[in-house]
C-alpha positions in Angstrom: 128.4 100.4 186.8 125.3 103.2 187.9 122.5 101.5 184.8 123.5 97.6 186.3 122.5 99.6 189.9 120.0 101.8 188.5 118.6 98.0 187.3 119.2 96.2 191.0 117.3 99.0 192.7 114.3 98.6 190.0 114.0 95.2 191.0 114.8 95.0 194.4 112.8 98.3 196.3 109.4 97.2 194.7 110.3 93.8 196.9 111.6 95.4 200.4 108.4 97.6 200.6 106.2 94.9 198.9 106.6 93.6 203.5 106.3 96.7 205.2 103.4 97.1 208.4 100.9 99.2 207.7 100.1 101.9 210.5 97.5 103.8 211.3 96.5 106.4 214.4 93.4 105.5 215.9 91.8 108.8 216.3 88.3 108.8 217.7 86.2 112.4 217.4 83.5 111.6 219.2 83.1 113.4 223.3 84.8 110.9 225.9 81.8 108.6 227.6 82.2 109.5 230.6 83.0 112.9 232.5 87.0 113.4 234.2 85.9 115.4 237.5 87.5 117.8 239.0 89.0 115.9 242.1 90.7 113.5 238.8 92.0 116.0 237.4 94.4 117.5 240.7 94.8 114.4 240.9 96.8 113.6 237.8 98.5 117.0 237.5 100.0 116.2 241.3 101.3 113.6 240.7 102.4 114.6 236.7 104.2 117.5 238.4 105.4 115.1 241.2 106.7 113.0 238.5 108.6 116.2 236.7 110.0 118.4 239.5 110.4 115.8 242.2 113.8 114.4 240.8 114.9 117.6 240.5 113.9 119.2 243.5 115.6 116.1 245.0 118.6 117.0 244.1 118.5 120.8 244.1 117.3 119.7 248.4 120.6 117.3 248.8 122.9 120.1 246.0 125.8 120.4 249.0 125.8 116.9 249.9 126.3 116.1 246.3 129.2 118.7 246.2 130.8 117.0 249.4 131.1 113.5 247.9 135.1 113.0 245.9 
């Protein structure tokens, strides 16, 4: 029985691999075309911080209200 499985696997495996899509990463090694300013950096970091810390801060600020709910 194992010989039958090996034969079937040997014939089916290349057919299955032929239809696979090859994915390639797009990497650029050159410097950026435009410099990012200080204000843009500060705004970007502020928005990321707000997006990550905002919801947890909201929950911690309203923790007592969440405890009272039954």
